[in-house]
N, C-alpha and C positions, 0 to 999 in steps of 0.2 A: 586460506589459498592464494594470496596476496604473494606470498612467501614462497611457496610454489611454485609461481608462475614465474615468479622476481629469477629464481635460481634457475629454472629449464630455459628464460630468455638468455641470461650469461652464457650458459653453456652453449645455448644454439645459435645464436647471432654476437653477442656479446665477444666472445672469445675468439671471432676470427681477428680480430685488433685488440690485443690484451692491455694495451697501453690506454687504450680508452678507456673512461671511468664515469661514472654516472650516477649521482646516487636514483637519479627521477627515472632511471631506465625500466626500470621491473616494473612498476605503476604506470608508466607508458605504453607499454605493450601490453598489461592489462586491462588499461581503458579501450584501447583499437581493439584485441579480441573482446570484450563485452559488447562496442561497436557493430563489432562484424557480423556477433552472434545474433543480436538486435536487429539490424539489419534483413538477416536471412530469414528468421523466422517472421516478421514483418512482412519481408514479399513470398513468404507461405502462405501465412493466414490471409492476405490480401486476395490469391490467386485463389486458394482452395476454398474459406467460406469467407467472407467479407464480412469484417465487423462494423459493426454501427457507427455513425457518426462519433459520436463520445467517444468511444473504444481507440476510433484512427487518429483522434486529434490526442489522445493519451498516448499512443503509440509515438506520433510524429514529436509531441512534446520530450518525452523520454531517448529519444534521437538526436533531439535539438540539442538538448543540456548535455550528452554522450559525447557529441559533435565538439562542445563548446571543452568541454573537459579536455578531450584526448589534443587540440588545437590548443590550448594553456598550455599541458604539460609538454609539447614538445616545442612550442615558442619558450616555453622557460629553459627548455635545457640548454637554446641555442642561446641567447643569452646569458646563461654564466657562463657556456665555454668561450663567448665569444669576449667577453670581459676577461675572464680570467688569461687568456690569451697563452696557453699553456700548449705546447709542441706538441705534446703526446697526445692531449684530447682535440685541439685544432686539425691535427689532420686530417681525423675520423672523417670531418666535415670537407676536408680539403679533396678527396678523396670522393667522396659525392656531389662534389659541382663541375668537378674534370671530366673529361669526353665526353661531353654530352650527357653527364646526370645530372647536369641544375636543368636540364627541360624535362627532366622525369621527375627532379623534385617540383620546379612548378605546374607539371600537369598532375602530381600526388597534393598539392596544398589549392587547387582550382575543384579538383573531384572531390576531395576528402573533405574539405571544410568549406569554400566558399560557397560554392555551390549548396552545397544539402543547407549551409548556415541563411542564406539568406530566400530560400524554399521555403525553411522551415519556419522561418521568422511569423509567415502571416498562418492565421489560426483556417482561413479559408483551405489552403494547402493542405494542413496537416488534417481537415475533413476531406478531403478528396484523396479519391481511389486512385483513381491515375496519378496525382500529384506523388502521394506518398510510395505508391510501389515503384514510381523512376528515381525520387531518391533512395529508397534501400538499394535500387538496381545498380545506381549511380556508386554509392558507399560500398557494394562488393566488391563490384566492377575496381575501384580504384586501390584495393587491398592486392590486385597485382601486382601491379608497377609497384608500389611502396613495398612488397615483402623482395621485390628485386633491388630497388632503390637501398635497402640496409644489407641485400647482401653481397649483390654480386659486384660493387667496386671493392671486397676487400681481395675476390676470386683473382688468381692472377692472370687466367684463361679470357675471363671478361664473359661477356653476355655471348653465349652459345645457343642453337635451338633447340640442345637437351634442357634448358631452360624450361623454354615453351612447352616440350614434350611431358617434363614431370610436373608442370602445373596442370595442362590438360588432363593427364591421367590421374591425378590426385581428384580435382575437379569430376574426371567421368565416373569414379571407383564410388565418390562420395554420393552423386547422383543417383547414381546405381544401387548402393545402395538404401537409398532413401526411397525410390521406386519402388524397392520387389519388399520392403514389408509392408504387410497388411496395414493398409489408412484407420488412423483411430479418430475414432470420433472426439469432436471439438469438447461436445456439449453432452452427454448423457442424456438419456430419454425422459428419464423421470425430472431431468430440470428444466428439459422443454415445456413437459406439460405443464411444468409448476409457472413459468411465465406465462403459458395461455390460458 
């Protein structure tokens, strides 16, 4: 799976600037995808059938661990590129801090790491349905500017209304497909009887 995600990440986003090389990029994309999927599943579970406080705490701990892992990989990539100071690799980051993209990088850092990290450090927040749902929603929303930050600085046309329309379209299709499928029971009837 890791190999497939690495090749997909290189083909879809890293190939936009072929001179940039990162041995951790595939793992970074994998960690972000798993964190996004966990956040989406946690938010859906909290909205549909709220789990017990212990299960909420476990989900919060998983989200915290993945948030730290993603931030660690991202920081290590920046640190290695900063220390190597090679023009082909440094240019990738230069494009992503020029022309206002530095503000997006700051927003992603705030939404994708600092806010979730400090909220999820507290066990009370991990057990709270509202707090956990808020953190999951923040992590989901943070994916949009981060995806734009990864891809759009490589584009000669820059940011455009089409980028917003494409993101809204994909989100709408995904939401429509999710809502049109019959709701699956999270716990079969036999298991409920055994617990009661």
